[in-house]
Each structure stands twice: as C-alpha cells, then as structure tokens.
C-alpha positions as CSV (number, residue, x, y, z in Angstrom):
1,M,50.2,-116.0,-46.7
2,A,49.7,-112.5,-45.2
3,G,46.8,-113.6,-43.0
4,K,44.7,-115.0,-45.9
5,V,42.9,-118.3,-46.2
6,S,43.3,-120.0,-49.6
7,S,40.2,-120.2,-51.8
8,E,40.3,-124.0,-51.5
9,L,40.1,-123.9,-47.8
10,Q,37.4,-121.2,-47.9
11,T,35.3,-123.5,-50.1
12,I,35.7,-126.4,-47.8
13,I,34.9,-124.4,-44.7
14,R,31.8,-122.8,-46.3
15,K,30.3,-126.3,-46.9
16,R,30.3,-127.0,-43.1
17,P,31.0,-123.7,-41.3
18,K,29.6,-124.7,-37.9
19,L,31.5,-127.9,-37.8
20,F,34.8,-126.3,-38.8
21,G,34.3,-123.4,-36.4
22,D,33.7,-125.9,-33.6
23,L,36.8,-127.8,-34.6
24,I,39.1,-124.8,-34.8
25,R,37.8,-123.5,-31.4
26,A,38.5,-126.9,-29.8
27,L,42.0,-127.0,-31.3
28,K,43.1,-123.4,-30.7
29,D,44.8,-124.0,-27.4
30,Q,46.2,-127.5,-28.1
31,P,49.9,-128.0,-28.7
32,D,51.1,-128.6,-32.2
33,H,51.9,-132.2,-31.6
34,A,48.3,-132.9,-30.6
35,V,46.9,-131.2,-33.7
36,L,49.3,-133.0,-35.9
37,R,48.3,-136.3,-34.4
38,I,44.7,-135.6,-35.2
39,V,45.5,-134.5,-38.8
40,R,47.5,-137.7,-39.4
41,E,44.8,-139.9,-37.9
42,V,42.2,-138.4,-40.2
43,R,44.5,-138.4,-43.3
44,D,45.4,-142.0,-42.7
45,G,41.9,-143.1,-42.0
46,K,42.7,-144.3,-38.5
47,W,39.7,-142.7,-36.7
C-alpha cells in the first residue's frame, strides 16, 4: 500500500480522531497476537 491509508479508513478515523489515535498509541507496542485477539473480540461482538 506504499505507506498510504485507504480512503475508507481515513473516513472512519476522521469521525473519531482522538479515540483512534489513543487506540493506535495503546496498541503500537503490543504483539500481533494481542492485537488480533482484540480485533476478533470486537468483530465477533464479544466485548
């Protein structure tokens, strides 16, 4: 993706920039398996 964020993701992030910024900062040093677990929990509605 050459370092670009899709327009779909840009739209989503712009709706709640502080929230997504906080989320990304909190996840930046987490291992992939931890991030994937969170994604799956949110996607599956188990949170």
